[in-house]
C-alpha positions in Angstrom: -26.1 -6.4 -16.9 -25.6 -10.1 -16.5 -22.2 -10.3 -18.4 -20.9 -7.4 -16.3 -22.1 -8.8 -13.0 -20.6 -12.3 -13.7 -17.2 -10.7 -13.5 -17.7 -10.4 -9.8 -19.0 -14.0 -9.3 -15.6 -15.4 -8.3 -15.4 -12.8 -5.4 -18.6 -14.1 -3.7 -18.5 -17.4 -1.8 -21.8 -19.3 -2.1 -24.6 -19.5 -4.7 -27.2 -18.2 -2.3 -25.1 -15.2 -1.4 -24.5 -14.5 -5.1 -28.3 -14.5 -5.7 -28.8 -12.0 -2.9 -26.0 -9.8 -4.2 -27.8 -9.6 -7.6 -31.1 -8.6 -5.8 -29.4 -5.9 -3.8 -27.4 -4.5 -6.7 -30.5 -4.2 -9.0 -32.6 -2.9 -6.1 -30.0 -0.2 -5.3 -30.1 0.9 -8.9 -33.9 1.1 -9.1 -34.6 2.4 -5.6 -35.3 6.1 -5.2 -34.2 8.0 -2.1 -32.4 6.0 0.6 -30.2 3.0 -0.3 -30.9 0.7 2.6 -31.3 -3.1 2.4 -35.0 -2.7 3.1 -35.4 -0.1 0.4 -33.8 -2.5 -2.2 -36.1 -5.3 -1.1 -39.2 -3.2 -1.5 -38.1 -2.1 -4.9 -37.6 -5.7 -6.0 -41.1 -6.7 -4.7 -39.7 -8.7 -1.7 -41.3 -6.7 1.1 -43.1 -10.0 2.2 -39.8 -11.9 2.5 -39.9 -13.5 5.9 -36.1 -14.2 6.0 -35.2 -10.6 5.1 -32.3 -10.8 7.6 -30.3 -13.0 5.2 -30.0 -10.0 2.9 -28.5 -7.9 5.7 -26.0 -10.7 6.2 -24.5 -10.1 2.7 -23.0 -6.9 4.1 -22.1 -7.8 7.7 -21.4 -11.6 7.7 -21.1 -13.1 4.3 -17.7 -14.2 3.0 -16.4 -12.0 0.2 -13.5 -9.7 -0.2 -13.9 -6.0 -1.0 -10.4 -5.8 -2.2 -11.0 -8.6 -4.7 -14.2 -6.8 -5.8 -12.2 -3.6 -6.4 -9.7 -5.5 -8.5 -12.5 -7.1 -10.6 -14.1 -3.7 -11.1 -10.8 -2.2 -12.2 -10.2 -5.0 -14.7 -13.7 -4.6 -16.1 -13.3 -0.8 -16.5 -10.0 -1.2 -18.3 -11.3 -4.0 -20.6 -14.3 -1.8 -21.6 -12.9 1.8 -21.8 -9.0 1.6 -21.9 -7.2 2.5 -25.0 -4.0 0.6 -26.0 -0.8 2.3 -25.0 -2.5 5.0 -23.0 -1.1 6.1 -19.6 -3.7 5.5 -16.8 -4.4 8.6 -14.8 -5.8 7.9 -11.3 -7.1 10.5 -8.9 -6.9 10.2 -5.1 -8.8 12.3 -2.6 -10.3 12.1 0.8 -13.9 12.9 1.6 -16.2 13.1 4.6 -19.3 11.0 5.0 -21.5 12.6 7.7 -22.7 10.1 10.3 -23.6 10.5 14.0 -24.3 8.1 16.8 -22.6 6.3 19.7 -22.6 3.0 17.9 -20.8 4.3 14.8 -17.2 3.1 15.0 -14.1 4.7 13.4 -15.9 8.1 13.1 -14.2 11.4 13.9 -14.8 15.2 13.7 -13.3 16.7 10.6 -13.5 20.0 8.7 -16.3 19.9 6.2 -15.5 22.1 3.1 -19.3 22.3 2.4 -19.9 23.9 5.8 -16.8 26.2 5.8 -17.8 29.3 7.8 -16.4 31.9 10.2 -19.4 31.4 12.4 -18.2 30.2 15.9 -21.5 28.5 16.6 -21.3 25.1 18.1 -24.2 22.6 17.5 -25.8 20.4 20.2 -23.5 17.5 19.3 -20.4 19.6 20.2 -19.2 20.2 16.6 -18.3 23.7 15.4 -20.3 25.0 12.5 -17.6 24.2 9.9 -17.0 20.7 11.1 -18.9 17.4 10.7 -19.0 14.1 12.5 -18.5 11.1 10.3 -16.1 8.8 8.4 -13.2 9.9 6.3 -12.8 7.9 3.1 -9.9 7.8 0.7 -11.2 7.4 -2.9 -9.2 6.2 -5.8 -10.8 6.8 -9.2 -9.8 6.2 -12.8 -9.9 9.6 -14.6 -10.6 8.8 -18.2 -12.8 9.8 -21.2 -16.3 8.3 -21.1 -17.5 7.9 -24.7 -21.2 8.4 -24.2 -20.7 11.5 -22.0 -18.0 13.0 -24.3 -16.0 14.2 -21.3 -13.5 13.1 -18.7 -15.2 11.3 -15.8 -14.1 9.9 -12.5 -14.8 6.2 -12.1 -14.3 4.9 -8.5 -12.9 1.4 -8.0 -11.1 1.5 -4.6 -12.4 3.2 -1.5 -10.5 2.9 1.9 -11.8 3.9 5.3 -9.2 6.0 7.2 -10.3 5.8 10.9 -9.9 8.8 13.1 -7.1 9.2 15.6 -9.5 9.0 18.4 -10.7 5.6 17.3 -7.2 4.1 17.7 -7.2 4.9 21.5 -8.6 1.4 22.2 -6.4 -0.4 19.6 -2.9 -1.8 19.9 -1.9 -0.5 16.5 -0.7 3.1 16.0 -2.7 5.6 14.1 -2.1 5.7 10.4 -2.0 9.0 8.5 -3.7 9.7 5.2 -0.4 9.4 3.4 0.1 6.0 4.9 -3.2 4.8 3.6 -2.5 6.5 0.2 0.9 4.7 0.0 -0.8 1.3 0.5 -3.4 2.2 -2.2 -0.6 3.0 -4.6 1.3 -0.2 -3.8 -1.9 -2.2 -4.3 -2.6 -0.5 -7.7 0.9 -1.3 -8.8 0.5 -5.0 -7.9 -2.7 -5.1 -10.0 -1.1 -3.3 -12.9 2.7 -4.1 -12.7 3.6 -3.1 -16.3 1.4 -0.1 -17.0 2.4 3.5 -16.8 0.5 5.0 -13.8 -0.1 8.7 -13.1 -1.6 9.7 -9.7 -3.0 13.2 -9.2 -4.0 14.6 -5.8 -4.3 17.8 -3.8 -1.7 19.3 -1.5 -2.4 16.6 1.2 -0.2 14.2 -0.8 2.6 16.7 -1.4 4.6 14.9 1.3 8.2 13.8 0.7 7.8 10.4 2.4 4.8 9.6 0.2 6.5 10.9 -3.0 9.7 9.0 -2.3 7.7 5.8 -1.7 6.0 6.1 -5.1 9.4 6.6 -6.8 11.1 3.7 -5.1 8.9 1.1 -6.6 10.4 -1.1 -9.3 8.1 0.6 -11.8 7.7 4.1 -10.3 4.3 5.7 -10.1 4.3 9.4 -11.2 2.6 11.7 -8.8 1.3 15.2 -9.7 0.2 17.5 -6.9 0.5 21.0 -5.6 3.9 22.4 -4.4 4.0 25.0 -1.6 5.4 28.3 -2.8 8.2 28.3 -0.1 9.5 24.8 -0.7 13.2 24.2 -0.1 14.6 23.3 -3.5 18.1 22.3 -4.4 20.3 21.3 -7.3 21.1 17.6 -7.8 23.8 16.2 -5.6 27.3 16.3 -7.1 29.0 12.9 -8.0 30.3 10.9 -5.1 34.1 10.9 -4.8 34.4 8.2 -2.2 35.1 10.4 0.8 32.6 10.6 3.7 28.9 10.2 3.3 27.4 10.9 -0.2 25.6 14.2 -0.4 21.8 14.2 -0.9 21.5 17.7 -2.4 23.5 20.4 -4.2 23.3 24.2 -4.0 20.2 25.9 -2.8 17.8 27.1 -5.6 15.2 29.9 -5.5 11.8 29.0 -4.1 8.8 29.0 -6.4 7.7 32.3 -4.8 11.1 33.9 -5.6 10.9 32.6 -9.2 7.4 34.0 -9.5 8.6 37.5 -8.3 11.8 37.4 -10.4 11.5 39.7 -13.4 14.0 37.6 -15.3 11.9 34.4 -15.2 11.0 33.3 -18.7 7.3 32.7 -19.2 5.6 30.8 -22.1 2.1 31.7 -23.1 -0.3 28.7 -23.8 -4.0 28.4 -24.4 -5.2 25.4 -22.4 -8.5 23.7 -21.4 -9.5 24.7 -17.9 -12.1 23.8 -15.4 -15.6 23.9 -16.7 -14.6 22.9 -20.2 -13.5 26.4 -21.1 -10.1 27.6 -22.4 -7.8 30.0 -20.6 -4.7 31.8 -21.6 -1.9 31.0 -19.1 1.7 31.8 -18.7 3.9 28.9 -17.7 7.4 28.6 -16.3 9.0 25.2 -15.7 12.0 24.2 -13.6 13.6 21.0 -12.4 15.0 20.7 -8.8 15.4 18.3 -5.9 12.9 18.8 -3.1 14.6 18.1 0.2 14.0 18.6 4.0 16.2 17.4 6.8 15.5 13.9 7.9 13.4 13.1 4.8 14.4 11.5 1.5 15.2 13.8 -1.4 12.8 13.7 -4.4 13.7 14.9 -7.9 10.8 16.9 -9.3 9.7 19.2 -12.1 7.6 22.0 -11.0 5.5 24.4 -13.1 4.4 27.9 -12.2 1.2 29.1 -13.9 -0.5 32.4 -13.9 -3.5 33.7 -15.8 -3.3 36.4 -18.3 -6.8 37.8 -18.0 -8.7 35.8 -15.3 -8.4 36.8 -11.6 -7.1 33.8 -9.7 -3.8 33.4 -7.8 -0.8 31.8 -9.4 -0.4 28.1 -8.9 2.5 25.7 -8.6 2.4 22.0 -9.5 5.0 19.4 -9.1 5.5 16.0 -10.9 7.9 13.3 -9.8 8.6 12.5 -13.4 10.9 15.3 -14.7 10.3 14.3 -18.4 6.6 15.4 -18.3 5.8 18.5 -20.2 4.2 21.5 -18.4 1.0 21.2 -20.6 0.7 17.5 -19.8 1.0 18.2 -16.1 -1.7 20.8 -16.1 -4.0 18.6 -18.3 -3.6 15.7 -16.0 -4.1 17.7 -12.8 -7.3 19.4 -14.1 -8.9 16.0 -14.4 -8.9 15.9 -10.6 -12.0 18.1 -10.5 -14.1 15.3 -11.9 -13.7 13.5 -8.6 -15.8 16.2 -6.9 -18.4 15.9 -9.6 -18.5 12.1 -9.2 -19.0 12.2 -5.4 -21.7 14.9 -5.7 -23.6 12.6 -8.2 -23.2 9.6 -6.0 -24.7 11.5 -3.1 -27.6 12.8 -5.2 -28.5 9.8 -7.3 -27.1 6.7 -5.5 -27.9 7.6 -1.9 -24.5 7.8 -0.2 -24.9 8.9 3.4 -28.5 7.4 3.5 -27.4 3.9 4.5 -27.7 2.9 8.1 -25.2 0.2 9.1 -23.7 -0.2 12.6 -21.7 -3.4 12.0 -18.0 -2.7 11.5 -17.8 -5.0 8.5 -21.0 -3.6 6.9 -19.5 0.0 7.4 -16.4 -1.1 5.5 -18.5 -2.6 2.6 -21.5 -0.4 2.0 -20.0 3.0 1.0 -17.3 1.4 -1.3 -20.1 -0.7 -2.9 -22.2 2.4 -3.6 -19.2 4.2 -5.1 -18.5 1.2 -7.2 -22.1 1.1 -8.3 -21.4 4.5 -10.0 -18.8 2.8 -12.2 -21.1 -0.2 -12.9 -23.9 2.0 -14.0 -21.5 3.9 -16.3 -20.4 0.6 -17.9 -24.0 -0.5 -18.3 -24.9 2.8 -20.0 -21.8 2.4 -22.3 -23.1 -1.0 -23.5 -26.7 0.2 -24.0 -25.6 3.4 -25.8 -23.4 1.4 -28.2 -26.4 -0.7 -29.1 -29.3 1.7 -29.3 -28.0 5.2 -28.6 -29.0 7.6 -25.9 -31.9 10.0 -26.3 -31.7 13.1 -24.1 -34.9 14.5 -22.5 -36.2 17.7 -24.1 -38.1 20.5 -22.4 -39.2 23.9 -23.5 -37.1 25.6 -20.9 -33.9 23.6 -21.1 -32.0 22.2 -24.0 -29.6 19.5 -23.0 -26.6 19.0 -25.3 -24.6 16.4 -23.4 -25.8 13.5 -21.3 -25.0 13.4 -17.5 -25.0 10.5 -15.0 -28.7 11.0 -14.3 -29.4 10.3 -18.0 -27.3 7.1 -17.8 -29.0 6.0 -14.6 -32.4 6.6 -16.2 -31.4 4.6 -19.3 -30.3 1.6 -17.2 -33.4 1.8 -15.0 -35.6 1.9 -18.1 -34.1 -1.3 -19.5 -34.4 -3.0 -16.1 -38.0 -2.1 -15.7 -38.6 -3.2 -19.3 -37.1 -6.6 -18.4 -39.6 -6.9 -15.5 -42.5 -5.9 -17.7 -41.9 -7.6 -21.1 -40.6 -11.0 -20.0 -41.4 -14.3 -21.8 -45.1 -14.5 -22.7 -47.1 -16.9 -20.6 -49.4 -19.5 -22.0 -52.3 -17.2 -21.7 -52.7 -15.4 -25.0 -54.5 -12.5 -23.4 -51.4 -11.1 -21.6 -51.4 -7.9 -19.6 -48.3 -6.0 -20.6 -47.9 -4.5 -17.1 -48.8 -7.1 -14.5 -50.8 -5.9 -11.5 -48.1 -6.7 -9.0 -45.6 -4.6 -10.9 -48.1 -1.8 -11.2 -48.5 -1.9 -7.5 -44.7 -1.7 -7.0 -44.7 1.4 -9.2 -47.5 2.9 -7.2 -45.7 2.3 -3.8 -42.4 3.6 -5.1 -43.9 6.8 -6.4 -46.0 7.4 -3.2 -43.1 6.8 -0.8 -40.3 8.4 -2.9 -38.3 10.9 -1.0 
């Protein structure tokens, strides 16, 4: 872990702060249940530390840049897992972290997909049953193949807090929409990787003409793949300008995706493609090029693909790509990777304690959740190093045969090597050495007794 952690050393100002960062990172990996600073200190055997407040200062006062840490993490991921000449596929998505309390800043009330319901019940906090109070985060992940998992995985490296509109009431700045934050994230990613082909996949939230046009106006455009509404206004490209009046932005009106879907003369191509859940489905595809335009907004040339299943029962879908040279199969393959973002956040909640931290300081709020999401990528990299050296042995039980490793196996592997380091360190002068020191055994005892 030391060679991986030293990549972040230039981001931290001060030797003592760097030591505390190492303690908190290792403690967050080893701690079960909540990921608070006190839980990390207990796990590291520092529950008797009198100046425990200095570890809290790492999150709410110390000088270090979360943006620089994100850049260092991205470079580390690319150096370890990237293949030469491969296009980088990034996923972007917003998620809700549930938090309540009068002292929690930047929170709002949002629709929670996990609690979606037709129940009109309103809880004591004044939230409807399908809504939650908390923060809204925009996550950017690298969607790539993880060798030890033998599947596509979502590796978070940049997480941005999008404050609620209500929180801007006391500020002088205007409220920023999700697409505004997403545009800044795309610009930042292009600054970090100026010469690499970037593909961004997202849901229908990012099917906005202003956002798509901003990604295309970069010196090295970023390709965006997202959903297209079935009634979108599509046009032919504008005719050549002849020097009279203002140049036209669009040509003749084209049929909408819904009209193309209903048209019996539409030509469909049948393909067998990998689908969600690592299964294969037989789909019929129809591809078109057009200019998406709306009054007052910039026109965007796109390629859109209609897909419908041959046997399965799910509604037809329509995807767009701002790069008209992409093939329909590539568009679908890249977009399907987006599902791994949901899997990643579920694993971070389950195994790394997101939503269990308890910070009130505004700076600590901006740092803690991105740090826990970045910890997922760091554990994945540590597992990759360990698996390349000694392999990964899956747990076997009589009732469940596991064929492929998951993040819980990777986390257990990293934890095993960390506990081994604490147990089998350099031998002392005493030849009659106890392999498991008493203090370490007591730490194990406390962790098991108080594990949630």
